[in-house]
DSSP file (Angstrom, degrees, kcal/mol; ACC not computed):
  #  RESIDUE AA STRUCTURE BP1 BP2  ACC     N-H-->O    O-->H-N    N-H-->O    O-->H-N    TCO  KAPPA ALPHA  PHI   PSI    X-CA   Y-CA   Z-CA
    1    1 A M              0   0    0      0, 0.0    38,-0.1     0, 0.0     5,-0.1   0.000 360.0 360.0 360.0 138.0  112.3  166.7  180.6
    2    2 A N     >  -     0   0    0      1,-0.1     4,-2.2     3,-0.0     5,-0.2  -0.260 360.0-125.8 -54.3 140.3  111.5  167.7  184.1
    3    3 A Q  H  > S+     0   0    0      1,-0.2     4,-2.3     2,-0.2     5,-0.2   0.859 109.7  54.7 -63.5 -35.7  112.4  165.0  186.7
    4    4 A T  H  > S+     0   0    0      2,-0.2     4,-2.1     1,-0.2    -1,-0.2   0.926 110.2  46.2 -62.4 -43.9  108.8  165.0  188.1
    5    5 A L  H  > S+     0   0    0      2,-0.2     4,-2.2     1,-0.2    -2,-0.2   0.869 110.3  53.8 -67.1 -36.1  107.4  164.4  184.7
    6    6 A Q  H  X S+     0   0    0     -4,-2.2     4,-2.1     1,-0.2    -1,-0.2   0.898 109.4  48.3 -63.2 -40.2  110.0  161.7  184.0
    7    7 A R  H  X S+     0   0    0     -4,-2.3     4,-2.3    55,-0.2    -2,-0.2   0.873 107.8  55.1 -68.9 -36.0  108.9  160.0  187.2
    8    8 A L  H  X S+     0   0    0     -4,-2.1     4,-1.8     1,-0.2    -2,-0.2   0.933 110.4  45.8 -59.7 -45.4  105.2  160.3  186.2
    9    9 A K  H  X S+     0   0    0     -4,-2.2     4,-2.4     1,-0.2    -2,-0.2   0.890 109.1  56.1 -63.7 -39.6  106.0  158.5  183.0
   10   10 A E  H  X S+     0   0    0     -4,-2.1     4,-2.7     1,-0.2    -1,-0.2   0.890 104.9  52.3 -60.4 -40.7  108.0  155.9  184.9
   11   11 A V  H  X S+     0   0    0     -4,-2.3     4,-2.1     1,-0.2    -1,-0.2   0.944 109.8  48.9 -59.6 -48.2  104.9  155.1  187.1
   12   12 A R  H  <>S+     0   0    0     -4,-1.8     5,-2.2     1,-0.2    -2,-0.2   0.909 112.9  47.0 -58.7 -43.5  102.9  154.6  183.9
   13   13 A L  H ><5S+     0   0    0     -4,-2.4     3,-1.2     1,-0.2    -1,-0.2   0.889 110.0  52.0 -68.8 -39.2  105.5  152.3  182.4
   14   14 A I  H 3<5S+     0   0    0     -4,-2.7    -1,-0.2     1,-0.3    -2,-0.2   0.864 109.5  50.3 -64.3 -35.0  105.9  150.3  185.6
   15   15 A L  T 3<5S-     0   0    0     -4,-2.1    -1,-0.3    -5,-0.2    -2,-0.2   0.466 112.8-126.7 -80.9  -0.4  102.1  149.8  185.7
   16   16 A K  T < 5 +     0   0    0     -3,-1.2     2,-0.4     1,-0.2    -3,-0.2   0.916  58.3 145.8  56.3  49.2  102.4  148.7  182.1
   17   17 A K      < -     0   0    0     -5,-2.2    -1,-0.2    -6,-0.1    -2,-0.1  -0.917  47.8-130.0-117.0 141.2   99.8  151.2  180.9
   18   18 A S     >  -     0   0    0     -2,-0.4     4,-2.7     1,-0.1     5,-0.2  -0.345  38.4-102.4 -72.3 168.9   99.5  153.0  177.6
   19   19 A K  H  > S+     0   0    0      1,-0.2     4,-2.3     2,-0.2     5,-0.2   0.920 124.9  48.0 -60.6 -42.3   99.0  156.8  177.9
   20   20 A A  H  > S+     0   0    0      2,-0.2     4,-2.3     1,-0.2    -1,-0.2   0.926 113.2  46.5 -64.6 -45.3   95.3  156.3  177.0
   21   21 A A  H  > S+     0   0    0      2,-0.2     4,-2.5     1,-0.2    -2,-0.2   0.880 112.7  50.1 -66.3 -37.9   94.9  153.4  179.5
   22   22 A F  H  X S+     0   0    0     -4,-2.7     4,-2.0     2,-0.2    -1,-0.2   0.916 110.2  50.1 -67.4 -42.3   96.6  155.3  182.3
   23   23 A A  H  <>S+     0   0    0     -4,-2.3     5,-2.8    -5,-0.2     4,-0.4   0.919 112.5  47.6 -59.9 -43.8   94.5  158.4  181.6
   24   24 A K  H ><5S+     0   0    0     -4,-2.3     3,-1.2     1,-0.2    -2,-0.2   0.917 109.5  52.9 -64.0 -43.2   91.4  156.3  181.8
   25   25 A M  H 3<5S+     0   0    0     -4,-2.5    -1,-0.2     1,-0.3    -2,-0.2   0.863 113.2  44.3 -59.5 -36.4   92.6  154.6  185.0
   26   26 A L  T 3<5S-     0   0    0     -4,-2.0    -1,-0.3     2,-0.2    -2,-0.2   0.442 111.8-121.3 -88.0  -0.5   93.0  158.0  186.6
   27   27 A D  T < 5 +     0   0    0     -3,-1.2    -3,-0.2    -4,-0.4    -2,-0.1   0.906  69.6 132.6  58.3  44.1   89.7  159.3  185.3
   28   28 A I      < -     0   0    0     -5,-2.8    -1,-0.2    -6,-0.1    -2,-0.2  -0.972  66.9-101.4-123.3 137.5   91.5  162.1  183.4
   29   29 A P     >  -     0   0    0      0, 0.0     4,-2.3     0, 0.0     3,-0.4  -0.318  32.4-123.5 -57.3 140.3   90.8  163.0  179.8
   30   30 A Q  H  > S+     0   0    0      1,-0.2     4,-2.7     2,-0.2     5,-0.2   0.894 109.5  53.3 -56.6 -44.7   93.5  161.6  177.5
   31   31 A P  H  > S+     0   0    0      0, 0.0     4,-1.9     0, 0.0    -1,-0.2   0.891 109.3  50.7 -59.6 -36.0   94.5  164.9  176.0
   32   32 A T  H  > S+     0   0    0     -3,-0.4     4,-2.1     2,-0.2    -2,-0.2   0.942 110.5  47.9 -65.2 -46.8   94.9  166.4  179.5
   33   33 A Y  H  X S+     0   0    0     -4,-2.3     4,-2.6     1,-0.2     5,-0.2   0.911 108.8  54.5 -60.8 -41.3   97.1  163.4  180.6
   34   34 A L  H  X S+     0   0    0     -4,-2.7     4,-2.0     1,-0.2    -1,-0.2   0.890 108.0  49.8 -59.2 -39.3   99.2  163.8  177.4
   35   35 A R  H  X>S+     0   0    0     -4,-1.9     5,-1.8    -5,-0.2     6,-1.3   0.883 109.4  52.3 -67.5 -37.7   99.8  167.5  178.3
   36   36 A Y  H ><5S+     0   0    0     -4,-2.1     3,-0.8     1,-0.2    -2,-0.2   0.968 113.0  43.0 -59.0 -52.7  100.9  166.5  181.8
   37   37 A E  H 3<5S+     0   0    0     -4,-2.6    -1,-0.2     1,-0.3    -2,-0.2   0.823 114.0  51.4 -67.0 -31.1  103.4  164.0  180.5
   38   38 A A  H 3<5S-     0   0    0     -4,-2.0    -1,-0.3    -5,-0.2    -2,-0.2   0.659 111.1-121.9 -78.9 -15.8  104.6  166.4  177.8
   39   39 A G  T <<5S+     0   0    0     -4,-1.1    -3,-0.2    -3,-0.8    -2,-0.1   0.621  82.2 114.7  86.3  12.4  105.1  169.1  180.4
   40   40 A T  S   <S+     0   0    0     -5,-1.8     2,-0.4    -6,-0.2    -4,-0.2   0.523  75.6  45.5 -92.7  -5.7  102.8  171.6  178.7
   41   41 A Q  S    S-     0   0    0     -6,-1.3    -2,-0.2    -5,-0.1    -1,-0.1  -0.999  88.7-117.1-136.7 135.0  100.3  171.5  181.6
   42   42 A K        -     0   0    0     -2,-0.4     2,-0.2     1,-0.1    -6,-0.1  -0.368  41.9 -95.3 -67.5 147.2  101.1  171.7  185.3
   43   43 A L        -     0   0    0     -7,-0.1     2,-0.1     1,-0.1    -1,-0.1  -0.445  46.5-141.6 -63.9 130.1  100.2  168.7  187.4
   44   44 A S     >  -     0   0    0     -2,-0.2     4,-2.2     1,-0.1     5,-0.1  -0.456  20.1-115.2 -92.8 165.1   96.7  169.4  188.9
   45   45 A S  H  > S+     0   0    0      1,-0.2     4,-2.7     2,-0.2     5,-0.2   0.839 117.7  58.3 -65.8 -31.9   95.5  168.5  192.4
   46   46 A N  H  > S+     0   0    0      2,-0.2     4,-2.3     1,-0.2    -1,-0.2   0.902 106.8  47.3 -64.0 -40.2   93.0  166.1  190.7
   47   47 A L  H  > S+     0   0    0      2,-0.2     4,-2.7     1,-0.2    -2,-0.2   0.939 112.7  48.5 -64.7 -46.6   95.9  164.2  189.1
   48   48 A I  H  X S+     0   0    0     -4,-2.2     4,-2.1     1,-0.2    -2,-0.2   0.926 112.0  49.5 -59.8 -45.5   97.8  164.0  192.4
   49   49 A K  H  X S+     0   0    0     -4,-2.7     4,-2.8     1,-0.2     5,-0.3   0.919 112.0  48.3 -60.3 -44.6   94.7  162.8  194.2
   50   50 A A  H  X>S+     0   0    0     -4,-2.3     4,-2.9     1,-0.2     5,-0.6   0.891 109.4  52.8 -64.5 -39.7   94.1  160.1  191.5
   51   51 A L  H  X5S+     0   0    0     -4,-2.7     6,-2.1     3,-0.2     4,-1.1   0.889 113.9  43.6 -62.7 -38.9   97.7  159.0  191.7
   52   52 A I  H  X5S+     0   0    0     -4,-2.1     4,-1.2     4,-0.2    -2,-0.2   0.959 121.5  37.3 -69.5 -51.3   97.4  158.6  195.4
   53   53 A L  H  <5S+     0   0    0     -4,-2.8    -2,-0.2     1,-0.2    -3,-0.2   0.846 127.7  31.3 -74.7 -35.3   94.0  156.9  195.5
   54   54 A K  H  <5S+     0   0    0     -4,-2.9    -3,-0.2    -5,-0.3    -1,-0.2   0.700 133.6  25.3 -99.8 -20.5   94.3  154.7  192.4
   55   55 A C  H  <<S-     0   0    0     -4,-1.1    -3,-0.2    -5,-0.6    -2,-0.2   0.495  90.8-127.9-119.0  -7.3   98.0  153.9  192.2
   56   56 A N     <  +     0   0    0     -4,-1.2    15,-3.5    -5,-0.3    -4,-0.2   0.855  46.2 178.8  57.2  35.5   99.1  154.3  195.9
   57   57 A L  B     -A   70   0A   0     -6,-2.1     2,-0.9    13,-0.2    13,-0.3  -0.472  33.1-127.3 -73.3 137.2  101.8  156.6  194.6
   58   58 A N     >  -     0   0    0     11,-3.2     4,-1.9    -2,-0.2     3,-0.4  -0.764  18.3-160.3 -82.3 107.7  104.1  158.2  197.1
   59   59 A I  H  > S+     0   0    0     -2,-0.9     4,-2.2     1,-0.3     5,-0.3   0.825  89.2  60.4 -65.2 -31.3  103.8  161.8  196.2
   60   60 A N  H  >>S+     0   0    0      1,-0.2     4,-2.7     2,-0.2     6,-0.6   0.918 106.3  47.9 -58.8 -42.2  107.1  162.6  198.0
   61   61 A W  H  >5S+     0   0    0     -3,-0.4     4,-2.0     7,-0.3    -2,-0.2   0.915 108.2  55.3 -64.0 -42.3  108.8  160.2  195.6
   62   62 A L  H  <5S+     0   0    0     -4,-1.9   -55,-0.2     1,-0.2    -2,-0.2   0.914 118.7  32.0 -57.7 -44.6  107.0  161.8  192.6
   63   63 A Y  H  <5S+     0   0    0     -4,-2.2    -1,-0.2     3,-0.1    -2,-0.2   0.812 137.6  18.6 -85.7 -31.2  108.3  165.3  193.4
   64   64 A T  H  <5S-     0   0    0     -4,-2.7    -3,-0.2    -5,-0.3    -2,-0.2   0.661  87.9-126.7-115.4 -20.6  111.7  164.5  195.0
   65   65 A G     << +     0   0    0     -4,-2.0     2,-0.3    -5,-0.6    -4,-0.2   0.500  68.6 129.1  81.8   3.6  112.6  161.0  193.9
   66   66 A E        +     0   0    0     -6,-0.6    -1,-0.3     2,-0.1    -2,-0.2  -0.707  54.8   7.5 -96.2 144.3  113.1  160.1  197.6
   67   67 A G  S    S-     0   0    0     -2,-0.3     2,-0.2    -3,-0.1    -9,-0.0  -0.331 106.5 -28.8  86.9-170.5  111.5  157.0  199.2
   68   68 A N        -     0   0    0      1,-0.1    -7,-0.3    -2,-0.1   -10,-0.1  -0.511  50.7-129.8 -80.8 149.7  109.6  154.2  197.7
   69   69 A M  S    S+     0   0    0     -2,-0.2   -11,-3.2    -8,-0.1     2,-0.4   0.924  93.6  35.9 -63.1 -44.5  107.6  154.9  194.5
   70   70 A F  B    S-A   57   0A   0    -13,-0.3     2,-0.4    -9,-0.1   -13,-0.2  -0.834  76.1-138.5-113.8 148.4  104.5  153.3  196.0
   71   71 A I        -     0   0    0    -15,-3.5     2,-0.2    -2,-0.4     3,-0.1  -0.799  28.1-111.6-100.4 147.7  103.1  153.4  199.5
   72   72 A K        -     0   0    0     -2,-0.4     2,-0.1     1,-0.1   -16,-0.0  -0.517  37.5-104.2 -74.2 143.5  101.7  150.3  201.0
   73   73 A K        -     0   0    0     -2,-0.2     2,-0.4     1,-0.1    -1,-0.1  -0.460  41.2-108.2 -65.2 140.1   98.0  150.4  201.7
   74   74 A Y        -     0   0    0     -2,-0.1     2,-0.4    -3,-0.1    -1,-0.1  -0.558  42.2-178.7 -72.5 127.3   97.3  151.0  205.3
   75   75 A T        -     0   0    0     -2,-0.4     2,-0.5     2,-0.0    -3,-0.0  -0.974  12.3-157.5-126.4 145.4   95.9  147.9  207.0
   76   76 A Y        -     0   0    0     -2,-0.4     2,-0.5     2,-0.0    -2,-0.0  -0.979   8.4-175.1-124.9 122.5   94.9  147.6  210.5
   77   77 A T        -     0   0    0     -2,-0.5     2,-0.5     2,-0.0    -2,-0.0  -0.964  23.1-131.0-118.1 134.8   94.8  144.3  212.3
   78   78 A I        -     0   0    0     -2,-0.5     2,-1.0     1,-0.0    -2,-0.0  -0.705  13.2-155.9 -84.8 125.9   93.5  143.9  215.8
   79   79 A K        +     0   0    0     -2,-0.5     2,-0.3     0, 0.0    -1,-0.0  -0.832  42.4 129.7-102.6  97.0   95.8  142.0  218.0
   80   80 A E        -     0   0    0     -2,-1.0     3,-0.1     0, 0.0    -2,-0.0  -0.929  61.0 -91.2-143.4 166.6   93.5  140.7  220.7
   81   81 A K        -     0   0    0     -2,-0.3     5,-0.1     1,-0.1    69,-0.1  -0.400  61.3 -82.1 -72.2 155.5   92.6  137.5  222.5
   82   82 A P    >   -     0   0    0      0, 0.0     3,-2.0     0, 0.0     4,-0.4  -0.227  42.2-110.2 -57.7 151.7   89.7  135.5  221.0
   83   83 A I  G >> S+     0   0    0      1,-0.3     3,-1.8     2,-0.2     4,-0.5   0.773 112.4  71.6 -58.1 -28.5   86.3  136.8  222.0
   84   84 A E  G >4 S+     0   0    0      1,-0.3     3,-1.1     2,-0.2     4,-0.3   0.792  86.5  66.7 -62.1 -23.6   85.7  133.7  224.2
   85   85 A N  G X4 S+     0   0    0     -3,-2.0     3,-1.3     1,-0.3    -1,-0.3   0.787  89.5  65.4 -65.6 -24.8   88.2  135.1  226.7
   86   86 A L  G X4 S+     0   0    0     -3,-1.8     3,-1.7    -4,-0.4    -1,-0.3   0.791  88.3  67.8 -66.8 -24.7   85.8  138.0  227.3
   87   87 A F  G X< S+     0   0    0     -3,-1.1     3,-0.8    -4,-0.5     4,-0.3   0.655  85.8  69.0 -72.5 -12.1   83.4  135.5  228.8
   88   88 A N  G X> S+     0   0    0     -3,-1.3     4,-1.4    -4,-0.3     3,-0.6   0.515  73.8  91.2 -77.5  -4.0   85.8  134.9  231.7
   89   89 A I  H <> S+     0   0    0     -3,-1.7     4,-2.3     1,-0.3    -1,-0.2   0.845  76.4  62.0 -61.6 -32.3   85.0  138.4  232.9
   90   90 A N  H <> S+     0   0    0     -3,-0.8     4,-2.4     1,-0.2    -1,-0.3   0.891 101.5  52.0 -61.7 -37.3   82.2  137.1  235.0
   91   91 A E  H <> S+     0   0    0     -3,-0.6     4,-2.2    -4,-0.3    -1,-0.2   0.878 109.2  49.9 -65.5 -36.8   84.7  135.1  237.1
   92   92 A K  H  X S+     0   0    0     -4,-1.4     4,-2.2     2,-0.2    -1,-0.2   0.880 110.4  49.3 -70.3 -36.4   86.8  138.2  237.6
   93   93 A I  H  X S+     0   0    0     -4,-2.3     4,-2.4     2,-0.2    -2,-0.2   0.911 110.5  50.6 -68.4 -40.8   83.7  140.2  238.7
   94   94 A K  H  X S+     0   0    0     -4,-2.4     4,-2.4     1,-0.2    -2,-0.2   0.910 109.4  52.2 -59.9 -41.3   82.8  137.3  241.1
   95   95 A F  H  X S+     0   0    0     -4,-2.2     4,-3.2     1,-0.2     5,-0.2   0.921 109.2  49.2 -59.8 -45.4   86.4  137.5  242.4
   96   96 A L  H  X S+     0   0    0     -4,-2.2     4,-2.0     2,-0.2    -2,-0.2   0.894 110.2  51.1 -63.4 -39.8   86.1  141.2  243.0
   97   97 A I  H  <>S+     0   0    0     -4,-2.4     5,-2.2     2,-0.2    -1,-0.2   0.935 115.7  41.4 -62.5 -46.3   82.8  140.8  244.9
   98   98 A E  H ><5S+     0   0    0     -4,-2.4     3,-1.6     1,-0.2    -2,-0.2   0.933 113.2  52.6 -67.3 -45.9   84.3  138.1  247.2
   99   99 A K  H 3<5S+     0   0    0     -4,-3.2    -1,-0.2     1,-0.3    -2,-0.2   0.857 113.6  43.8 -59.4 -36.7   87.6  139.9  247.7
  100  100 A N  T 3<5S-     0   0    0     -4,-2.0    -1,-0.3    -5,-0.2    -2,-0.2   0.309 108.7-126.8 -93.9   9.1   85.8  143.1  248.7
  101  101 A Q  T < 5 +     0   0    0     -3,-1.6     2,-0.3     1,-0.2    -3,-0.2   0.910  63.0 130.4  47.6  56.4   83.4  141.2  250.9
  102  102 A M      < -     0   0    0     -5,-2.2    -1,-0.2    -6,-0.1     2,-0.2  -0.868  54.7-117.5-130.4 166.1   80.3  142.7  249.4
  103  103 A N     >  -     0   0    0     -2,-0.3     4,-2.1    -3,-0.1     5,-0.2  -0.500  36.9 -99.3 -96.9 174.1   77.1  141.3  248.0
  104  104 A K  H  > S+     0   0    0      1,-0.2     4,-3.1     2,-0.2     5,-0.2   0.880 121.0  55.0 -61.7 -39.4   75.8  141.7  244.4
  105  105 A L  H  > S+     0   0    0      1,-0.2     4,-2.3     2,-0.2    -1,-0.2   0.918 108.2  48.4 -62.5 -43.6   73.6  144.6  245.2
  106  106 A Q  H  > S+     0   0    0      2,-0.2     4,-2.0     1,-0.2    -1,-0.2   0.923 113.6  47.4 -61.6 -44.1   76.4  146.6  246.7
  107  107 A F  H  X S+     0   0    0     -4,-2.1     4,-2.3     1,-0.2     5,-0.2   0.934 110.7  51.7 -62.3 -45.9   78.6  145.9  243.7
  108  108 A A  H  X>S+     0   0    0     -4,-3.1     5,-2.7     1,-0.2     4,-0.9   0.886 108.8  51.2 -59.3 -39.8   75.8  146.8  241.3
  109  109 A M  H  <5S+     0   0    0     -4,-2.3     3,-0.3     3,-0.2    -1,-0.2   0.903 109.6  49.5 -65.4 -40.3   75.3  150.1  243.0
  110  110 A I  H  <5S+     0   0    0     -4,-2.0    -2,-0.2     1,-0.2    -1,-0.2   0.892 115.7  42.9 -64.3 -39.3   79.0  151.0  242.8
  111  111 A V  H  <5S-     0   0    0     -4,-2.3    -1,-0.2    -5,-0.2    -2,-0.2   0.563 112.5-123.4 -84.6  -8.7   79.1  150.1  239.1
  112  112 A N  T  <5S+     0   0    0     -4,-0.9     2,-0.3    -3,-0.3    -3,-0.2   0.906  71.1 115.7  66.6  44.9   75.8  152.0  238.6
  113  113 A C      < -     0   0    0     -5,-2.7    -1,-0.3    -6,-0.1    -2,-0.1  -0.941  68.3-102.5-132.9 160.0   73.8  149.1  237.1
  114  114 A D     >  -     0   0    0     -2,-0.3     4,-2.1     1,-0.1     3,-0.2  -0.394  32.2-109.4 -82.1 165.0   70.8  147.2  238.5
  115  115 A K  H  > S+     0   0    0      1,-0.2     4,-2.5     2,-0.2     5,-0.1   0.857 117.7  55.2 -62.1 -37.1   71.1  143.8  240.1
  116  116 A D  H  > S+     0   0    0      2,-0.2     4,-2.0     1,-0.2    -1,-0.2   0.895 107.7  49.7 -63.7 -39.2   69.4  142.1  237.2
  117  117 A R  H  > S+     0   0    0     -3,-0.2     4,-1.9     2,-0.2    -2,-0.2   0.927 110.7  49.6 -64.3 -44.3   71.9  143.5  234.8
  118  118 A L  H  X S+     0   0    0     -4,-2.1     4,-2.8     1,-0.2    -2,-0.2   0.896 108.2  54.0 -61.6 -40.4   74.8  142.3  237.0
  119  119 A D  H  X S+     0   0    0     -4,-2.5     4,-1.7     1,-0.2    -1,-0.2   0.898 106.0  52.9 -61.0 -40.2   73.2  138.8  237.2
  120  120 A E  H  <>S+     0   0    0     -4,-2.0     5,-2.9     2,-0.2     6,-1.1   0.908 111.8  45.9 -60.7 -41.8   73.1  138.7  233.4
  121  121 A I  H ><5S+     0   0    0     -4,-1.9     3,-1.6     4,-0.2    -2,-0.2   0.926 112.0  50.1 -66.4 -45.2   76.8  139.6  233.3
  122  122 A L  H 3<5S+     0   0    0     -4,-2.8    -1,-0.2     1,-0.3    -2,-0.2   0.769 111.6  49.0 -66.9 -25.3   77.7  137.0  236.0
  123  123 A Q  T 3<5S-     0   0    0     -4,-1.7    -1,-0.3    -5,-0.2    -2,-0.2   0.281 114.9-115.8 -95.2   9.9   75.7  134.3  234.1
  124  124 A N  T < 5S+     0   0    0     -3,-1.6    -3,-0.2     2,-0.2    -2,-0.1   0.764  83.5 120.9  61.2  27.7   77.5  135.1  230.8
  125  125 A K  S   <S+     0   0    0     -5,-2.9     2,-0.3    -6,-0.2    -4,-0.2   0.617  80.3  14.2 -89.8 -15.1   74.3  136.2  229.2
  126  126 A S  S    S-     0   0    0     -6,-1.1    -2,-0.2    -8,-0.1    -1,-0.2  -0.986  71.6-126.6-154.4 156.3   75.7  139.7  228.6
  127  127 A L        -     0   0    0     -2,-0.3    -6,-0.1    -3,-0.1   -40,-0.1  -0.811  38.5 -99.6-104.4 150.8   79.0  141.5  228.5
  128  128 A P        -     0   0    0      0, 0.0    -1,-0.1     0, 0.0     2,-0.1  -0.341  38.5-115.9 -65.2 149.0   79.6  144.7  230.5
  129  129 A T     >  -     0   0    0      1,-0.1     4,-2.6     4,-0.0     5,-0.2  -0.312  29.3-104.1 -74.3 167.6   79.4  148.0  228.6
  130  130 A T  H  > S+     0   0    0      1,-0.2     4,-2.4     2,-0.2     5,-0.2   0.898 124.4  52.6 -59.4 -40.7   82.5  150.2  228.2
  131  131 A E  H  > S+     0   0    0      2,-0.2     4,-2.4     1,-0.2    -1,-0.2   0.909 109.4  48.5 -63.4 -41.7   81.0  152.5  230.9
  132  132 A E  H  > S+     0   0    0      2,-0.2     4,-2.6     1,-0.2     5,-0.2   0.912 110.9  50.6 -65.3 -42.1   80.6  149.6  233.3
  133  133 A L  H  X S+     0   0    0     -4,-2.6     4,-2.7     1,-0.2    -2,-0.2   0.924 110.7  49.9 -59.8 -43.3   84.1  148.4  232.7
  134  134 A F  H  X S+     0   0    0     -4,-2.4     4,-2.8     1,-0.2     5,-0.2   0.920 110.8  48.7 -62.1 -44.3   85.4  151.9  233.3
  135  135 A K  H  X S+     0   0    0     -4,-2.4     4,-2.8     2,-0.2     5,-0.3   0.902 111.8  49.0 -65.3 -40.1   83.5  152.1  236.6
  136  136 A I  H  X S+     0   0    0     -4,-2.6     4,-2.0     2,-0.2     6,-0.3   0.945 113.2  48.2 -61.4 -46.7   84.7  148.7  237.8
  137  137 A S  H  X>S+     0   0    0     -4,-2.7     5,-1.6    -5,-0.2     4,-0.5   0.920 116.6  42.0 -59.9 -46.2   88.3  149.7  236.9
  138  138 A Q  H  <5S+     0   0    0     -4,-2.8     3,-0.5     1,-0.2    -2,-0.2   0.931 117.7  43.9 -68.0 -47.4   88.0  153.1  238.7
  139  139 A N  H  <5S+     0   0    0     -4,-2.8    -1,-0.2     1,-0.2    -2,-0.2   0.745 123.0  35.3 -75.9 -23.4   86.2  151.9  241.8
  140  140 A F  H  <5S-     0   0    0     -4,-2.0    -1,-0.2    -5,-0.3    -2,-0.2   0.295 103.9-123.8-113.3   8.5   88.2  148.8  242.4
  141  141 A D  T  <5 +     0   0    0     -4,-0.5     2,-0.3    -3,-0.5    -3,-0.2   0.910  66.0 129.4  50.6  53.0   91.5  150.2  241.2
  142  142 A I      < -     0   0    0     -5,-1.6     2,-0.3    -6,-0.3    -1,-0.2  -0.888  60.8-101.9-129.3 162.3   92.1  147.5  238.6
  143  143 A S     >  -     0   0    0     11,-0.8     4,-1.6    -2,-0.3     3,-0.2  -0.608  15.8-135.6 -86.4 145.8   93.0  147.6  235.0
  144  144 A I  H  > S+     0   0    0     -2,-0.3     4,-2.2     1,-0.2     6,-0.2   0.861 107.6  61.8 -63.3 -34.9   90.5  147.1  232.2
  145  145 A N  H  4>S+     0   0    0      1,-0.2     5,-2.9     2,-0.2     6,-0.9   0.883 101.3  51.8 -59.1 -38.0   93.0  144.9  230.5
  146  146 A W  H >45S+     0   0    0      7,-0.2     3,-1.3     1,-0.2    -1,-0.2   0.930 108.8  50.4 -64.0 -43.6   92.9  142.6  233.5
  147  147 A L  H 3<5S+     0   0    0     -4,-1.6    -2,-0.2     1,-0.3    -1,-0.2   0.878 113.3  45.7 -60.4 -37.4   89.2  142.4  233.3
  148  148 A L  T 3<5S-     0   0    0     -4,-2.2    -1,-0.3    -5,-0.1    -2,-0.2   0.337 115.2-114.7 -90.9   7.4   89.4  141.6  229.6
  149  149 A N  T < 5S+     0   0    0     -3,-1.3    -3,-0.2    -4,-0.2    -4,-0.1   0.719  79.7 125.4  69.1  23.2   92.1  139.0  230.1
  150  150 A Y  S   <S+     0   0    0     -5,-2.9     2,-0.3    -6,-0.2    -4,-0.2   0.694  80.6   6.7 -86.6 -18.2   94.7  140.9  228.2
  151  151 A D        -     0   0    0     -6,-0.9    -2,-0.2     2,-0.1    -1,-0.2  -0.973  65.3-127.2-152.2 168.6   97.1  140.8  231.1
  152  152 A N  S    S+     0   0    0     -2,-0.3     2,-0.5    -3,-0.1    -6,-0.1   0.422  75.9 103.9 -98.6   1.5   97.4  139.2  234.5
  153  153 A K              0   0    0      1,-0.1   -10,-0.3   -11,-0.0    -7,-0.2  -0.716 360.0 360.0 -88.9 128.3   98.1  142.4  236.4
  154  154 A M              0   0    0     -2,-0.5   -11,-0.8   -12,-0.1    -1,-0.1   0.507 360.0 360.0 -71.6 360.0   95.2  143.8  238.4
């Protein structure tokens, strides 16, 4: 038996599925799956797609035997400070206004927002938009990470 087909059978056995149950799990007609495993029908792209999506099968392993049989599902976790740290942004903006010896109106004009919008930010009623953060960063030569409390370097 072809090694690829042997590995296909191995996947089924590790998942403790009968041929019928495995075919059903993969949404493939049972006779078609039987032909795959017997080697009388070439593996289709639909089978490969189902093996990836429904079994997390490492296709490199299926064809070469190299690597892990299964791939871990991709998970993404955001590593960030709690959202309450964003509310300290108003203190940093106040610091920038004082350090640069300007009034709120001057700062608002540089950042391209109106004074009422700046007041909302300074009173923690609103957070700056990405565009506003970028303009503050560019015009005052500071890092956005500093504004967001992700680091202490300006």
